[in-house]
N, C-alpha and C positions, 0 to 999 in steps of 0.2 A: 318689384321683382327681386331686387338685390337682397331684401330682407329674408326672402324665402330660400335663397341659394344655400344657406347653411344646412338646410335639410339634407343635401347631398352628402355631407359629412356623416350624418346619422345613417343614411341609407347604405353607404359604403361600409360603415361599421356594423350594421345589422347583417349584411351579407357575410362579412368576415366572422362574426359571432356564430352565425348559423353553420357556416362551413367548418369552423373550428369545433363546435359541439358535435356536429354530425360525424366528423372524422374521429374524434375522441370516443364517441359512442361505438363506432365500428370496431375500434381497437379493443375497447373494454369488453365487448361481447364476443370477440373472436380470438383474442390472444390472452392467455392467462398472465396475471401480474408477474413481473420480473422474467418473462419469457420473451422469445423473439421468433420472427418468421421471416424467411428470405423469399420475397415475392418474385425475385429474379435470381434463380439459383446460380447462374454464371457470375453474378455480381455480389454474391453473398459475403465475400471478403471485403466489400466496399460499402454495401448498404443493406440494412435490415429494418424491418418494422419491429418495434419492441413495445412492451407495455410497462412503462416505468411510472412511478409516482415521484413527484418533485415538490419539495416544500420550499424551494428557493425561488429566485427570480429567473428570468429568461436564461436558458442553457445551463440551468443548475447552479447558478451563482448565488451566493448568500443564502444557503439553506437554513430553514427555520424562520421564525418570525412571521407567520401567516398574518397576524393582525396588522403588522406594519405594512405588508404588501397590499392588504385590503384597503387600508387608509390611503396609501399612495395611489392605487388604482382609481379610487373614488375622486381624489383631488385632481389627478391628471384628466379624468373624464370630464369633470366640471370645467376645468380650464380650457380644454379643447373645444367643448361645446360653446362656451362663452366667446372665446377668441374667434371661432369660425363664423360667428354672426357678424363680424366686422371685416371680413375679407373683401378685398376689391372684387368688383364684378367679374373680371376676366381671370381671376386667380384659381383656375381649375387644378393646377398641379398641387397647390397648397391644400385644396380641399381633399384631393386624393390622399396626400401624405397624412393629413390629420385624420381622415376616415380610417386609414390603415392602422394608425397608432391607437385610435379610440377603439376600433374593433378588437385589436390584440389585447389591449388592457381589459376590456370588458369580457372577452372570451376566457382569459385566465381568472378574472374576478369571479365569474360564474362557477368555475371549478373550485376556487378557494372557499367560496361560501357553501357549496353543496358537497364538497369532498373533504371535510375536516382539515382545511388549510392546504391541501395538495392540489397540484395540477397534473394532468395526464400528459406525459411526453411519449412520442412514438416514432419519431424519425431519427435514425442512428446511422451516421456516416463514419467509416473507418478508412485508414490509409495504411496498408501493410508495407513496411519498408524493411527488407531483409528478414530477420527473425523477430522483429518487433511490429506491433500494430498500434498505430496512433488513432485514438478514438475521440471524435468530437462529442461533446455532451449531447444527449438526446434532447430533442425539442419538438415543438408542435406548430400548428398553423398560426396560433396566436403569437407565439414568439417570432415566427417568420414575419408576420405582418408588422409587428412592432419594429423589427430591425429594418425591413424594407421601407416602411414609412419614415423612420428616422433618417435613413440614408437619403431618401428622396427629399426630405425637408432640408437636410444639410446642403444637398446639391442645388436646390432652388435658392437657398439663402446665399450660397457662394456665387451663383450665377446672376443674382440681382444686380442690375446696372447701378442702382442708386445706393445699394448697401443698406437701405432702410428696411427694418423688419416691421415697422408700424404700418398696417394697411391704410390707416387714415392718412398718413403722410404720403404714401405712395399714390393714393387715390387723388389727393389734392394736387400733387405734382402733375399727374396726368391731365387734370382739368386745366391747370396753368399752361401746359404745353399746347392744349387745344385752343385756348384763348389767344395765345401768342401767335399761332399760325393763321388765325382768322384775319 
């Protein structure tokens, strides 16, 4: 049973990829490139849907270099899938974190391969302060998934009682404690 639990990482990733591609498709068909739409007119100075192309990493960082990002996404995806096969039986938080990260990486990878190295970004948040407006770089579901998965992973690792990140060591420790209590 333990050997099949890694499939949940792939299932979570597939849901993220489907949601990411669906939302990007909606934006691409309804908002012209480099345009915006305020779905909540009263919040237009804080939030807009936009249709931007991004050749960089998450949140517009490191623009250009699509080939590099494709290679990184493939390497990260392989590492996540291989690592997830060795997770301890009860480690659902880690499965969720890895599934989110894998889904985000694959969602943007699909864009880079099918859209000439670009990804579609569409969520734009702004903060008006006095006569200035501070704007967060536009992002998408895949970017959000990567960030949330990474934060969750960091929190899980910080919370770990043993401080060990190797699932095999954690699993052996759990068995040792069970034997000692018998």
